[in-house]
N, C-alpha and C positions, 0 to 999 in steps of 0.2 A: 068414459066408464072408470070407476075407481075400484081397484082389485087388490086385495091382500092375498099373498101367496105364502104358504108356510110349509116347510119340510126340512128336516135335518136332524142334527144330533148324530146321525150316522150318514156316511158319505153318499150312498147311492140314492138318497132322496133329494139331493140338491140339484142334480143334473136335469131330471124331468121338470123340476120347478123352474129352472132357468130356461128350458126349452119352451115351456108354456108362456113365460114372460116375453121371450124374444118374439114368439109368434103373435102375441097381442100387440107388441110395439111395432112389428112389421106391418100389421094390419092398420094400425092407427097410432101414430106417435103421440097423440094427445092422451091416450090412456094413461092414467096415473096408477103406478104399481108400487106397492110397498111389501117388502118381505118381512116375515117374522120368524126368528130362529132361536136357538139356544145360546145364551151368552158363553163365549169362550170356545165354541165349537167351529168346525171348518166353514160353515156357511157364513160366519161373521167376517171371513176374509174373502171367500170365493164370490159371494154376491156383490159386494162393493167393487171387486175387480171386474165384474161383468157389467158394471154401470148402474146398479140399482141400490136404492136405499134399503136399509134393514134395521129392524128393532130387535134387541135381544131380550129373552126372558130368562128368569132364574132357574127354569126347569132343568132337571137332570133325569137320566134314565134309571130304572131299577137295577141295582147292582146284585147280580146273582152269585158272583164268586166272593165278593167282599161285602157281606151282609151288613157289617157295622157301618158302612158308608151310607146306608139308607136312613140313618138316624135323622138327617136334616131334610129328608124327602118331603114329609108332610108340610114343613115350612116352605120349601121351594115350590110345591104345588100351589099352596095358598097364595104365595107372593105372585106366582106366574098368572094365576087367574085374575088377580087385581090388576096386574100389568096389562093383560089382554083386554080387560074391560076398558082401561084407560086408552089403549091404542084404538079400539073400535069407536069409542066416543069421539076421539080427536080426529081420526082419519075418515070416519063415516063411509065405509066401503059399500059398493053395490053388490059385491060378491066376495066370499072368502073361499079360497081354494087350498086344499091340503094334499101333499104328495107323500105323506107317511113320516114316521119317526116321531119320537115323543115330543119334539118341539112343536108339533102341529096340534097337539091335543088341547091346550088351554084356549088358543084363539078360535079354533073350530067349535069347541064346546060353548064358549061365550057367544059366538056369532049365532049358533043354532038357537040358544036360549033367547037371544034378542030378536029372533025372527029374520035375521039377515040371510039371504040365499047362500047355500053352502054346497060345495062339491069336493069330493076327494078322488084321487087317482091312485089305484093300487097296481104296482108294477109286477108283483110276483104271483105265481100259481097258488102259493100259500100266503094268505093275507097276514100282514103284520099286526101286532097287538094294538098299535095306535089306530090303524084304520078299522080294525074289528071293533074297537071301542066306540069309534065315531060313526060307524056304518048305520046304526039305527037312528041317529039324530040328523044326519045330513040329508040334503035333497036329492043328490045324484052321486052315483059311484061309477067311475069310469075304470074299466078293467081290461086286462090284456090276455086273459086265459078263460076258456069255457069252464063251466061248473062252479062259478064263484058264488052262486046262490047258497052254497054251503056256508059261506061267511057273511053274506049280506042279503037284505030283503030283495027278492027277485024284481019287484016293481021299480027299484031304484037303479038297477044295473044297466049300464050302457057298454057294449063291447067296442072299444076304440083302438086297443093296442097301446103301446108305450110311446111317448114322444121321442123322436130322434132328431138330432140337430140337422139343420139345412145343409151344412157343409158335408155331412155324410150322405144325406139323401141325394144331393146334387153335386157329386164330385167333379172337379175340373181338371185334375191332374191325370196324366197317363201313367202307366206302370213305370215306364222308363224314367219319367220326370220324378216320380215318387222315390224310386230307388236312388236316383242321383241326389235327392234331397237328404237322404240318410247316409250318403257316402258309400252306397253299394253300386254294383254294376249289373248289367242285364243278365238274366238267368233266374234259376229257381230261388224262391225266398219264402221262408216260413216266419210267421209272426207269433210270438209267445207272450201271452197276457195272463198275469196272475191276479188281476184286480188292482185297485188303486194303491193298496198297501203291499202288494206282492204276495207270493205264496211259496213258503219254504220248500215244500215237496215238489212243486212244479220247477222251481229254480234248480234244485239238486238233480232232478231227473233230466232237465235240459242240459245242465253242465256235463252230466255223465254221458250224454249222447252226442256231444259236439263233434268229437272226432269222426263218428260215423256219418254225421251230416256233411262235414267237410270232405270226407272221402267221396261222397256222392255229389260234390260241388253244389251243395245247398247253402245259401246264405241265411243268416238268422238275424231277425230284428226282434229284440228281447226287452220287454218292460219288466224289470225285476222287482219294483217297489223300492222306495228310498232306503229302507232298513237293510236290504241285502246288496245294494248296488256296489258299494266300494269293495266288499269282500269278493264278489263275483268278478268285478273288473280286474282285481289283483290276480285272480286265479287263471285268467286267460293266457294261453301260450301265444307266442309271436305268430305262429301259423294261424291260430284261431282268430286273432285280431283282424286278419285280412278278410275273414268271412262273416264275422259276428259284430253287430252293433248293439251295445248295451246301454239302456237308459233307465234311470230311476222311475221315470213316469213319462209317457208319451202324450204330449198335448195335441199334436197334429194327427189325430186318429184317422181323419179322412185320407191323409197321405199314407199312413201305415197300412190301412186296408187296401189302398190302391197298389202298394208295393208287394203285397202278399199273394202267394198262390194258395197257401193253406194256413189256417189259424189254429193255434192251441189256446184255449181260453177257459177260465172259470165260467160257471153257468149262472152268473148274476142276470137278473131279468133285463137290465138295460143293455148289457153286453150282448145277450141273445137277440134283442130287438135290433141292435145295430148290425149284427152279423147277418140276420135275415134280410135287412134292408140292402146290404151290399152283396148278399148271397155268396159268401165265401165258404168253401169247403172247410169244415171245422171239426176238431176233436174237442169235446167238452170234458172238463175235469171238475165235477161239482165239488165245492168246498164241504168238508165234513164238519166245519166249525161254525155253522150258522143255525139259527133257531129253527126247529121243526123240519130240518133237512130240506129247506125250501129250494135249494139249488138243484137237488136231484129231481124235485117236482117240476121245476122250470124246464129241465132238460128232457124229461120223459116224453112229452108229446113229439118233440123233434126226432128223438131216437126211434120211437115207435113208427113214425112215418118215413123213416129213411132220409131225414133231412140233416142229420148230424151223427157223428160217431161219439161214443162215450168210453172213457177210461176212468175208472174210479180212483180216487186219490191214493188209496193204499196200494193199488196195482201199478201206479205210474212209474215207480223206479225200475220195474222189470218188464212193463208192457208198452210204455209210451214210445220208446225208440222204434220198435218194430212197427207199431201202428202208424206212426208219423212217416217213416220212410216208405212204407207201402203206399200210403195215400199220396205222398209227394210224387211218386213215380207211376201213379195210376190215373191218367187223364180221364178215363171213362168213369171211374168212381167219383172223381172230382165233379164232373159234369152232372152226374146223377144227384149228388148231394146238393149242388147249387140249384138244380131244377126243382127238387123237392122243397127247398127252402122258400121258394116263391109263395107257397100256400100260407106261410107264416108271416110274410112281410106285410106291414101295415103302414105304408108311406103317408097316409092321410091322418094318422092318429092325432097329431097335435092340432090339425085343422078341425077335426071333429070335437076335440076337447074344448077348443076356443068357441066353437058354435054352441056347445052346451053351456058355457059360461055366459054367452050373450043371451041365450034363451032364459036362463035363470035371472039375469039382470033386467030382462025385458027391454033390451036395447037392440037396434038393428045390426 
């Protein structure tokens, strides 16, 4: 089977695309997979690093803050559509898959127009512009939240959940081995995640409560984001350095989850899917800086069902410390949150998406 997978321009669309590609290759190494992304964006480095070929399009996203930068957008869209047409003609895919982001629009649009089977995967409770644009044209829409008929034709919807990497679904490390990997010792540990770029308010709130955590003998594994890493590292006291491990970005997420008793995280759709898969007691801090408040919408079902706690971004400086310390010291509440998370876990999501890809391609 020949499959084109497209998703990117913004970071959270790349990981589900790679998870789908990995599942296809694991199923049959003979599958021929080509990625299509936006030239100059993160996928152009991350995809080759994962072992896949990628073609870049001239497409760029709409600039809401710097409107003058949209002057070249019509040219870029036209050029990208021509590039997409050429890629489809040369590669001749059996199926084209999109995981969101403006990079996916030209190739999915051209594929649908050419009668090539198409599928998109929407990670969030609030569908992104790219997928909403493509939803009426593609053959199948795989989603992770109920109520998505608000954005897509109900007849095309398939509830699969979000793809989660095998390493996270099938962890091999014990907590003690994971703690040792990060230079920590046995005992309580919290994992702080601000998303791939980091989150200033979460970082400041975490720094302000470090002494309280240390007093309680709680270790901290902290992903700051690359922009904030050096500044935070410099601010740590000698005492804090014994208890805190700071990273600009944590690649070994399976080990990070294994090390943690409690997690503080943004409410990105993929982060939530991973947290539900590992069923870690979590405090969600939705980002206020995303389109249509979709992180709050992602978090709401879990909070309503008692599967996660929530601290709003503006409240984090004065509420996070108390909420985190209370949760770290309350084993009963941790167990309740973990148990309620089970209802949201979709460990077979990527297998179901792969099955839908096969059915569209009419292959066994």
